[in-house]
C-alpha positions as CSV (number, residue, x, y, z in Angstrom):
1,M,-61.4,26.6,45.7
2,G,-62.0,26.1,49.7
3,I,-60.4,28.6,51.7
4,R,-57.9,25.6,52.7
5,N,-57.3,25.2,49.1
6,A,-56.7,28.6,48.2
7,A,-54.8,28.8,51.9
8,A,-52.5,25.6,50.4
9,A,-52.4,27.0,46.8
10,L,-51.0,30.2,48.1
11,A,-48.0,28.3,50.7
12,L,-46.8,26.6,47.6
13,A,-46.7,29.8,45.4
14,V,-44.7,31.4,48.4
15,Q,-41.9,28.3,48.9
16,L,-42.0,28.8,45.0
17,S,-41.2,32.3,44.6
18,A,-38.2,32.1,47.2
19,V,-36.7,29.6,44.7
20,I,-34.3,30.4,42.3
21,A,-33.3,28.4,39.4
22,V,-30.1,30.6,38.0
23,D,-29.3,31.0,33.5
24,P,-31.5,30.2,30.2
25,P,-30.6,26.4,29.4
26,G,-27.8,25.9,26.9
27,A,-24.0,25.7,27.6
28,P,-21.0,25.7,25.1
29,I,-19.2,22.8,24.4
30,V,-15.7,23.0,26.7
31,G,-12.9,20.7,27.0
32,C,-9.5,19.1,25.9
33,S,-8.7,22.0,23.6
34,A,-9.3,24.8,26.1
35,V,-7.8,23.5,28.7
36,G,-4.5,21.7,27.4
37,C,-4.5,18.7,27.5
38,P,-0.6,17.3,26.6
39,T,-0.5,14.6,23.9
40,G,0.5,10.7,24.6
41,P,3.2,9.4,23.4
42,G,3.6,8.5,20.0
43,S,1.2,10.4,19.0
44,S,-0.2,13.8,17.8
45,T,-4.2,14.0,18.4
46,S,-4.0,11.1,21.2
47,A,-3.7,12.6,24.5
48,N,-2.6,11.5,28.4
49,C,-4.7,13.9,31.0
50,V,-3.0,13.2,34.4
51,V,-4.6,14.6,37.4
52,A,-3.5,13.6,40.9
53,G,-1.7,10.3,39.6
54,R,-5.0,9.0,37.6
55,N,-4.6,8.7,33.4
56,S,-7.9,10.2,32.2
57,S,-8.5,9.9,28.3
58,L,-11.6,11.8,28.3
59,I,-12.7,15.2,30.0
60,G,-15.7,17.5,29.7
61,L,-16.1,20.7,31.1
62,A,-19.1,23.2,32.9
63,N,-19.1,25.6,35.0
64,F,-22.7,27.2,36.5
65,K,-23.6,29.9,38.9
66,T,-24.7,29.5,42.5
67,S,-24.9,33.3,44.7
68,I,-22.7,31.9,47.2
69,V,-19.5,32.9,45.0
70,G,-20.8,36.1,43.4
71,G,-19.6,36.9,39.9
72,D,-17.6,34.2,40.4
73,N,-18.3,30.6,38.3
74,L,-17.4,27.1,39.6
75,T,-17.3,24.3,38.0
76,W,-17.9,20.8,36.5
77,T,-15.0,18.4,34.9
78,E,-15.6,15.0,34.4
79,T,-12.8,12.6,33.5
80,I,-12.6,9.1,31.8
81,E,-10.7,6.8,33.0
82,Y,-10.2,3.3,31.4
83,E,-9.0,0.4,32.9
84,S,-5.5,-1.2,31.9
85,T,-5.9,-4.7,30.7
86,N,-8.0,-6.0,28.3
87,S,-7.5,-9.6,29.8
88,T,-11.3,-9.8,31.8
89,P,-14.1,-10.2,29.5
90,Q,-15.9,-6.7,29.8
91,F,-14.7,-3.5,29.3
92,S,-14.3,-1.0,32.6
93,F,-13.5,2.1,33.7
94,Q,-14.5,4.7,36.0
95,R,-15.8,8.4,35.4
96,S,-14.4,10.5,37.9
97,F,-15.8,14.0,38.6
98,Y,-13.9,17.2,40.0
99,L,-15.5,20.6,41.5
100,G,-14.0,23.6,40.8
101,A,-14.1,27.2,42.9
102,P,-12.0,30.3,42.6
103,Q,-9.1,30.3,44.2
104,G,-9.0,31.0,48.2
105,F,-13.0,30.1,47.7
106,N,-13.2,27.4,50.9
107,L,-17.3,25.7,50.8
108,T,-17.4,24.0,53.7
109,A,-15.1,27.5,55.4
110,N,-18.1,29.5,53.9
111,A,-20.7,27.3,54.7
112,T,-20.2,27.3,58.4
113,S,-19.4,30.4,58.6
114,S,-22.7,31.4,56.9
115,N,-25.1,28.7,57.6
116,F,-25.4,26.6,54.4
117,G,-25.8,24.1,52.5
118,A,-24.5,22.3,49.8
119,C,-24.9,18.3,47.9
120,A,-24.6,16.9,44.4
121,V,-26.9,14.2,43.3
122,F,-25.3,12.2,40.0
123,F,-27.7,10.4,37.6
124,T,-25.4,7.7,36.6
125,N,-27.5,5.0,35.7
126,I,-29.8,5.9,33.4
127,S,-31.6,4.7,30.2
128,A,-30.3,5.1,27.1
129,E,-33.9,6.9,26.3
130,A,-32.0,10.4,27.3
131,K,-29.7,11.2,24.3
132,F,-29.2,14.6,22.3
133,P,-30.2,14.8,19.0
134,G,-28.3,12.4,15.9
135,D,-27.7,9.5,15.4
136,K,-24.3,9.3,16.0
137,I,-23.6,8.6,19.3
138,G,-19.9,9.5,19.4
139,I,-20.5,13.5,18.4
140,S,-24.2,14.4,19.0
141,V,-24.5,17.4,21.8
142,G,-27.9,19.6,23.1
143,T,-28.8,20.0,25.7
144,C,-30.7,18.7,29.0
145,D,-33.9,19.7,27.6
146,D,-33.1,17.6,25.1
147,A,-31.2,15.1,26.8
148,I,-34.4,14.5,29.4
149,T,-36.8,16.2,28.3
150,A,-37.4,19.8,29.7
151,D,-40.8,18.8,31.8
152,C,-38.5,16.3,33.2
153,A,-35.3,18.4,34.3
154,N,-37.9,20.6,35.3
155,A,-39.6,18.4,37.7
156,L,-36.1,16.9,39.1
157,I,-35.4,20.7,40.0
158,K,-38.3,21.3,42.0
159,Q,-37.7,17.7,44.1
160,A,-34.6,19.7,44.7
161,Q,-35.0,22.8,46.1
162,L,-38.2,22.1,47.8
163,A,-36.5,19.1,49.2
164,V,-34.0,20.5,51.5
165,G,-33.3,24.2,53.1
166,P,-35.5,26.2,55.9
167,T,-39.2,25.4,53.7
168,S,-38.3,21.6,54.4
169,N,-38.0,19.6,57.6
170,S,-34.8,19.1,56.9
171,S,-31.4,20.1,55.9
172,S,-29.5,16.8,54.7
173,C,-27.8,15.0,52.1
174,E,-29.7,12.0,53.1
175,S,-33.4,13.7,53.1
176,L,-32.5,14.8,49.2
177,K,-31.4,10.6,48.5
178,A,-34.6,10.2,49.9
179,E,-36.7,12.3,48.2
180,I,-34.8,12.1,45.1
181,T,-35.5,8.4,45.1
182,K,-38.9,8.0,46.3
183,E,-41.0,9.9,43.8
184,L,-40.0,9.4,39.8
185,P,-41.6,12.2,38.3
186,Q,-43.9,10.8,35.6
187,S,-42.0,12.9,32.9
188,C,-39.0,10.5,34.1
189,S,-40.1,7.9,34.0
190,K,-39.0,6.5,30.8
191,F,-35.5,7.9,31.1
192,A,-36.0,4.9,34.6
193,T,-34.1,2.1,34.6
194,G,-35.7,0.8,37.3
195,D,-39.2,-0.3,37.9
196,G,-40.9,2.7,37.9
197,A,-38.5,4.1,40.3
198,W,-34.3,5.7,39.3
199,N,-31.8,3.5,39.5
200,G,-27.9,4.8,40.1
201,I,-28.5,8.2,42.5
202,E,-25.6,8.9,44.5
203,V,-25.4,12.3,46.8
204,K,-22.5,13.3,47.7
205,D,-22.2,16.0,50.3
206,L,-20.1,19.5,49.4
207,T,-20.2,21.2,52.4
208,G,-19.9,19.7,55.9
209,P,-18.0,17.1,57.8
210,N,-18.5,14.5,54.7
211,A,-17.6,16.4,52.4
212,P,-14.2,16.0,50.2
213,N,-11.5,18.2,50.0
214,P,-9.6,20.4,47.6
215,L,-6.3,18.1,45.9
216,T,-3.3,19.5,47.6
217,A,-0.2,20.2,45.8
218,V,1.6,16.9,46.3
219,E,-1.4,15.5,44.8
220,N,-1.9,18.7,42.3
221,S,2.0,17.8,41.0
222,T,1.6,13.9,39.5
223,S,-0.8,16.2,37.1
224,T,-0.2,16.8,33.9
225,C,-2.9,19.3,32.8
226,Y,-5.5,20.6,35.1
227,P,-8.6,20.5,33.6
228,T,-10.7,23.4,34.7
229,L,-10.9,27.4,33.9
230,P,-9.5,29.2,35.1
231,K,-6.5,27.2,35.8
232,T,-6.5,29.2,38.9
233,N,-9.5,26.8,40.5
234,S,-9.2,24.4,43.2
235,L,-10.2,20.9,41.7
236,T,-11.6,18.4,44.7
237,N,-12.6,14.8,43.4
238,V,-16.2,14.7,44.2
239,A,-17.3,11.6,43.3
240,S,-16.0,9.0,41.0
241,F,-18.4,5.3,39.9
242,N,-17.0,2.3,38.0
243,G,-19.0,1.9,34.6
244,S,-18.4,-1.3,32.7
245,S,-19.9,-3.0,28.9
246,S,-19.1,-5.9,26.7
247,R,-16.5,-5.9,24.9
248,Q,-18.0,-4.8,22.0
249,L,-17.8,-1.3,20.3
250,S,-21.3,-1.1,20.2
251,D,-21.1,-1.6,24.2
252,Q,-18.5,0.3,24.9
253,T,-19.4,3.6,22.9
254,A,-22.5,3.5,24.4
255,S,-20.6,3.1,27.9
256,I,-18.3,5.7,27.5
257,F,-20.4,8.6,25.7
258,A,-23.6,7.7,28.6
259,I,-25.3,11.0,30.0
260,T,-24.6,12.2,33.7
261,P,-27.2,14.4,34.7
262,I,-26.3,16.5,38.1
263,L,-28.8,18.5,40.6
264,T,-26.7,20.7,42.3
265,V,-27.9,22.2,45.0
266,F,-27.1,24.7,47.6
267,F,-29.9,25.8,50.5
268,P,-30.3,27.7,53.7
269,K,-30.2,25.7,56.6
270,D,-32.5,28.8,58.9
271,N,-33.9,32.2,57.7
272,S,-30.6,34.4,59.0
273,T,-28.4,32.8,56.2
274,K,-26.3,35.7,55.5
275,A,-25.6,34.6,51.7
276,L,-28.1,32.5,50.7
277,G,-31.2,33.5,50.6
278,A,-33.4,31.1,49.2
279,V,-33.1,27.1,47.6
280,E,-30.4,27.2,44.6
281,A,-30.5,24.5,42.4
282,S,-29.4,23.2,38.7
283,L,-29.2,20.6,36.1
284,T,-26.2,19.8,34.4
285,C,-25.7,17.0,31.6
286,L,-22.1,15.8,30.5
287,K,-21.5,13.2,28.0
288,P,-18.3,13.2,25.6
289,I,-18.0,14.0,22.4
290,D,-15.7,13.1,19.5
291,E,-14.0,16.6,18.5
292,T,-12.0,14.8,16.1
293,N,-15.4,13.4,14.5
294,V,-16.1,17.5,14.6
295,S,-13.0,19.5,13.7
296,D,-9.7,19.2,13.5
297,A,-8.9,21.3,15.9
298,T,-5.7,20.1,17.9
299,Q,-5.6,19.0,21.5
300,N,-2.0,20.1,21.6
301,A,-1.0,23.6,20.7
302,G,1.2,22.1,17.5
303,G,-1.7,24.6,15.4
304,P,-4.6,22.1,12.9
305,E,-3.9,18.6,13.3
306,K,-4.4,16.7,10.1
307,P,-7.0,15.0,8.3
308,S,-6.0,12.2,8.2
309,E,-4.6,11.6,11.7
310,A,-8.0,12.4,13.2
311,V,-8.6,8.9,14.7
312,S,-12.2,8.3,16.4
313,V,-13.4,7.2,19.6
314,T,-15.0,4.8,18.4
315,S,-12.4,3.9,16.3
316,K,-9.4,3.6,19.0
317,L,-11.0,4.4,22.4
318,S,-7.4,4.5,24.0
319,M,-7.6,8.0,22.5
320,L,-8.4,12.0,24.2
321,G,-11.4,13.5,22.3
322,I,-13.2,16.4,24.2
323,A,-16.1,16.4,25.7
324,M,-19.5,18.3,25.9
325,A,-20.8,19.8,29.2
326,V,-24.3,20.9,28.8
327,S,-26.5,22.3,31.8
328,S,-30.7,23.1,32.0
329,L,-29.5,25.9,33.8
330,T,-26.3,26.5,33.1
331,M,-24.0,28.8,30.7
332,F,-20.2,30.3,30.4
333,A,-19.8,33.6,30.5
């Protein structure tokens, strides 16, 4: 190896050594029964979780760690709101993602004072090749390594880590999006729906002037459940995406239970950053799962439901199931 190549390899090794990826693969399933979703009208099993005036019919919850909040965790909550009418040829729904943060922790204020940035990358349109083990999509579970392979997951994390921060040429979320969309890792090719490229990559600022604000007390006053843990967390609606399918049950089921990987990236803007010594990135995979197909756990506080009341989402899409939230780099304590 020539001197120039050796120097380049050493520089890359030093750069990678300054990158942090927290926690081993795997995360537990946390959903409706954990956050106390109320049941819907006239049902002891179906539920209707109203968040800031929006009726959620599925939820999923996972947490992940970052050094900026010390020993506490941040959380991602996914909610699914079904259409209000069935008079159109297409079945439609909205998938929303909320960031949960410890009480009193203001992400944007802390980022400003400590000079770091944060972004979330949503893969909203990956192929059906991204799936967990099992032939029943409604109840299949696993990790991001299972869904998109460990090679693809690691490649995405490395892309994000090298795209932002003081060792890169930029520290913006738009630059992160450009880097992710510019080059599709070979290990991820079968999960992309474009011609050798990703489709549906959405990047959102978590800090700075373009970052969304947490739900206000007025907005929370309309909520019937608060889908984060602990309940003292603040919730911020970071992103919402529309989904649709034909009205065939198989198509609806595939759309509802699709996996959404999320890359959460925190990066120092210069070498003097106090709260963050290196780029931190985690990959979280969220997927709804029909809990009543798996267990008799009640969706309210009334005790175990009767087997005859356990109605599958695949046969009654208006019910509220539990959702699985899995991360290749996150784990509940």
